[in-house]
N, C-alpha and C positions, 0 to 999 in steps of 0.2 A: 244267677240271674244277676244284671248288671241294673248298679243305680239309676235311674232316668233324669238325664238333664237336657233342659231344652234353650235355646238362644232368643233373646229379647232384645230387640232396638240394640244391638251391637253388644252388650253385656250377658255374659251365659249368667240363669238364675235356674235354680231348683224349681223343678215342675209341682204343680199346685194350687190351688186356690187362694185369694187372699188379696190385700189391699193394692194397690198398684204404687210402688215405692218411687220415688224422686233419687233419680241416679247422683247423691252427692259423693263427695271424693273417699268418705270413709264407709259409706256403700259400695261404692264400685272397689274398692279394696277388699270387702266382705265378699261379697259375691265373686271378684276374681278368685279368692282365696278356695270357695266351695266347687268352683269350677275346675280346679285343678286336683283337690279331694276326689270330684268324680271321676275326672280321667286317670287319677292314679290308683284308684280303688276297681277301676276298669280292668285295666293293664294288670293289676295283680290276679282277678280272676278269672282271666285269660293263659295268666300262666306267664306274663311277662315281667322285666322289671322297670323302674320311672329311673334314667341314667342322670345322674348329679351330675353338675358345672363344676368344673376343676374350682380347687379353691384359687382365689384373684388373687395376683400379685400386679400387674399393670393392666388394666383391662378399659377403653374406651367406647364409649356409648354415646349415641347424640339424638336428637329429635328436634321436633317443632310443635309448640304449643303443650295442652296437655299430655303428660304420655309416661311410658315404664319401660326400667330395665329388661334385659334377659335376668334368670336367677342367676344368682353365686351361689355355690358351696362355701361359708366361711368359716374357717376353724377359729378358737377362741384367740384373741391377740387383738392388737392394735391396726386400726387402718384409718387412710384418712381419702377423701374426696375432692377433685376441685372442677369446679362446673363455669365453666367461660360462654356467656348468654351475650346475645345483642337484638336490639326491636327498634321497630322505626319509631316507636314512642313508648314513654315511661311504662315501665313493664310490675307486675308482682308478683312474683310467683315463690310457691312453698315446694322445697326439698324434703321428704320422706324417705325413710329407711323403714321395709314392711317386711315379715316375714310370719310365719303362723301365732308368731309369740308375741309380736311386737309390733309397733306403730310410732316412731319418733318422727320428731320435727328435726331436721339437722341445718337447712339454712335456707334465706331469706333472700331472692334475687328481686331486687331494685333499681329502676332508674334504665335509661335505655341500652348499654352495655356492663361488662365489666367482668371480674375471676372473683369466685367469693371459694373460700375452701372451708374443711369441716374435718373434724375428728370425732372418732368414736371408736367404743371397746366391745368386741364379740364377747361373751361370757360362755356362749354354748353352742356347736357346731349344729347350721341348720343353713336350707333355702333361704337367700334373701334377696330383695329388690328393690330400686328405686324407683319414687314415684314423683311427679315434676305436676305438681297440682297449680294450673290457672286457668285465667281464658284468654289471655294475651295472647297474640302471634309472636311470641319470642322462638328464637331457634338456639338452641343449647347445643353444649360438648360435655361430657364427662371424663374423666378419666379417675377410678378407683385404683388404690395402691394400699399394699400391706406397709404401716412401721417398722421398725423404728422410721421415721420422717427424718429426712437430711437437713441440715439446714447449708441456706446461700453464702456462700463464703465470703461475696461482699457486697456490700449493702446501704453504698455511700448518702449522705444524704445530698435532697436537689439543690441547684441552685435558681435564682430566678435573674433572667436580663432582660432589657428593656427598660425606656423611660416610665416611670409612673407618673402619667397624665392623661385623662380622661383624653380618650381617642387611639391611642397609643397600644401598640401590642407585647405583651410579653412574653419569654417564652422561658421553658422549664430545660434546665440545662439536670439530666438524671445521674449523669456519673455512669461508670461501669461496672454492672454488676456481676456476677459469679457466684456458678460458672454460666460459660454460655449456654443461649437458649431461654433465657428469663423471658416471662411475658409482661410488660409494664404498661400499668395503668394508672390514668392521670385524674384527679380531680383539685379543682383550684378553689380556693377557699376566699371568704372577704370575712375579717375581723373573725379570722376561725370558725366561721360558718361554710356549711357547702356552699357553693353559686349554682343553681340547678343550669343542669346543660352544658357544664364546662368541663367537659372530660377529656380534652385534645393538648395536646404537647405545647400548644400556642395560646393565649387568651386576649381579646383586644377587650379593654376597659373603656366603663359606660358612666353613663351619669351615676347610675347608682353605686359606684365604686370611690365615687368622691370624696375626700377625708377618713375612707377606709383605708387599711392596710390587708395588702394580697400575700396569701401564701400557697402553696402546694403540697400536697400529700400522692406520693409514687408509690404504689404498691407491686411488688416482687411475684410472680408465680410460677415455678416450674414442679411438672407434674414428678412426685414424690421426696417434692421440698416444702418444707414450713414457709408460706407466705407471710411477707414481712413487707410493710408498710413505715416510709421514712416522709418526715415532712420538715418544709424547708424553713429557713428563717423568715419573717413578716418584710415582707417592704415597707416603706417608707411610707407615711400618708397620701393616698393620691390627690395630685394638685388637680384645678380644674385645667378642662381642656380650651384652646386659643382657636378661636372661628376663623378660618379664614373668607375676610369680607372684602365684598364691589364696593365701588364709590358708585352710588345708585344715579340712575339720568332722569330724565322729564323729556317728555314726547307731547308735542299738541301747539297750537297755534297762543302765541303771548297777547292774545285781543279777550277784551269784556264778553261776557259771555260762552267765551268755550274752554273746552275742560283739557287739562292737561293729565298726563298719566304718569305715575313713578313708576320705573324699572330700576328694582333692587340689584341686579345681575346677580350670576352662579356661586352663592354662598356654601362652603362646607365646614362639616360634614354635611351631609343631606339632612331633611328636618328641621330645618333653622324655621322658629318664626318669625315675622315680621310684623310692626310696627310703625305707623307713619305721623308725622308731625309738619305742614305746611307750613313756611316762612315768608314773612312779605318783609321785605329787608332786611333777613336775619332774625325778625321778632315773630312769634307764634300768633297765628292766626285761630283764635277761637273756633271750637267744633273739627276744624278740618284735620280731620285723624286717618280719612282713609286712601287709599293708593289712588283714590283720584280725584282731583278738584275742580271745579270753574270757577273760571277769575269772573269777581264781581267789580263794578263801578269803585268800590275802594283801592282796588290791586293798580288802578289807572296811574301811570306816571311812576311804577313801581317795578322793585326786579322780585320775582316771586321763586322761591326754593324748596326744597325736602328734605326732612333727614326720617333716615330710615333705621331704626334700631332693630338688632338680631338678637335672640335668643332661643338658647338649647339647653335641659337640661346636663347639669355636667361643664357647661363650658360659661366661661366667661363674656357678659353682656358686651356687645360692640353697638356705636353709634356710628353713622356713614350720612355728611350730607353732600348735597348734589351741589354744581355750578348755577349759577343762578340763572334766570329768562331774561332775555333781554326786557326793555322796560314794555311794560303792559300797554296797549294801545287799545284804542276805541277803533274798532272794525268799521268799515266803509257800510254807511247805513242806505237801506233801500229808499224806495220813495215811500213806501207805507210806513219806513221805521219813522221816515223824517219827518211823516205826518203826526204819527204817534208822540214823536216829542214836543211839536208844536201844542198837539193837544195837553201833552201832561204840564209842559208850562204854565199853558193857559187855567189850569185848575190847582196847581199850586200860589198862582197870583192872592187867588181870594181866600185858601182854604189848606191844613196841614193833611199830611199823609206818610204813613207808612208806608216802606218799601212795597213789601205784599200788598197795602192796601192803593197804592198807584196805579200798579200792574193791573188788581183785581178793577178799577175803575175802568183804564183803557181795554180792559177785554168787552166790559160791558159797552164800550162804546163802538163796540165791534172788532177790536185788533186782534189778532190771532198772539197766545200768549208768547210766541217765541219775539214778536215784533214789539209786545208792550214791554217785554224784559228786557232785552236789545234795547228799546229808547230809555226807559227809565235807567238802567246801567250807564247808559252814555252821557246822563247830567251830574253834574257835580254838585250832589245832595248834601246835607249833613242832616243825617236823619235823627240825630241827638237835639238838631235847633225844629227839626219838623215835632217833636215830642213835647218841646216847650212849649212852641205854638199851639197846639192840639191843648194841651193840659189847660193855655190859662183860657181855651175857647168854653171847654167844658164850665171852669171855675166862673163863667161870666155870668153864666146863666141857673147853677145849680150846685149846691153844697156837696162834697165829698172829704171822707178821709184820706188820709195821705196814703193807707194801702188801698183804697177803693179807690183812689183814681190810676195810684198804678197798675190793678186789676184792670183797667179801662182800656188803659193805655196799651196795655198786654191784647186786651180782646181788639183793638184796633189793630192790631200787628205788627206793634214794637217789641223789638228784641226784651227782656227783663233790664237788662243794663240800660238802653233804650229811656224806658217805659219808667224806671226808675230816676234817672238824670232828669228827665222831662217835668215828673210828679214834683219834684225837689225842688226844682229850681221855680216853677209856677207856686205849689203852694208857700214856700217862704218870699216871694217876690215882695 
């Protein structure tokens, strides 16, 4: 009578009742052994025999993801196994040697690709197989060989060529390994630590490498031979890269009320961050730090330029200044704007205003924001003198502390510097 076995979820399991068991790696191995035992017993009971695999000398097998090899009958002695693997994303996999009596970890596979080698000793002849335990989509190929493992006859120390400056490419020169057919893999190092993903024969230096020393480890592997790793000498400390900068240009009309735009041009490499500072006759314009700037009455008769500063991690910051515009002029006023100018002058004859306050007053009189703004900016007005005049008018009919007077002027629309100037002049007059 045959011992009954049944198949469940792709894994053979003994018949009988019991709690469902999650198919972990150890459980899978155990169930596989039970399945093979069932088959072997069935063959014996029917008068057949189980054919053993020949002892391995150089056996190759491959797979993808979780899987296992065929069984190999291994006699006592030393063996080596070499796994070459690759994956689109970083993988983690465990290679195990399994038999009826043992279940041992041999190798850990990690990263996107590589070659790993392990040696092991068999003390008792038995049927063995290898299992790859992973949840990742990693493609692998393995070669099993019996020892003694040969030594590679030539394993030169690699060298690095190239300029050690951020943005430049370094190239590994592994030399000539012997015998022929040695598979070489690469791992670049930053101050002795692995650089994630840097596993090709070339490497382009990044901002993270600035001030660091770079090395490379080359590993040579060949079935039947002991793998060897050789590490180069470190480079000199990596220097900051140099940005390729362009002189910025300004577009727009050089007239009061018009908007100017800074065009930084194409800087290299990509990813450069820009900051802006607009200049009036070469001096900084307070608060004008965007890529655009709207000309005001203060710019009338002046020349405007912009300074663009480019920065990128690992590179030396560079500043470039544009050419100056033509002299800023007042645009031709429409009839409505001319009338707004007349109204503004009338108000200024008997009371003081801040710039924003005068624009608000003209809007209250029915002028559009555009006409009111152009009219006010077309006038040559000293807003600091207006602040002094308003401060004095306040002090004529009520008392203020100096800080209170400054706050009141800011409330009226004067800038902090204008308010402070006007309050102090009036307060200490």
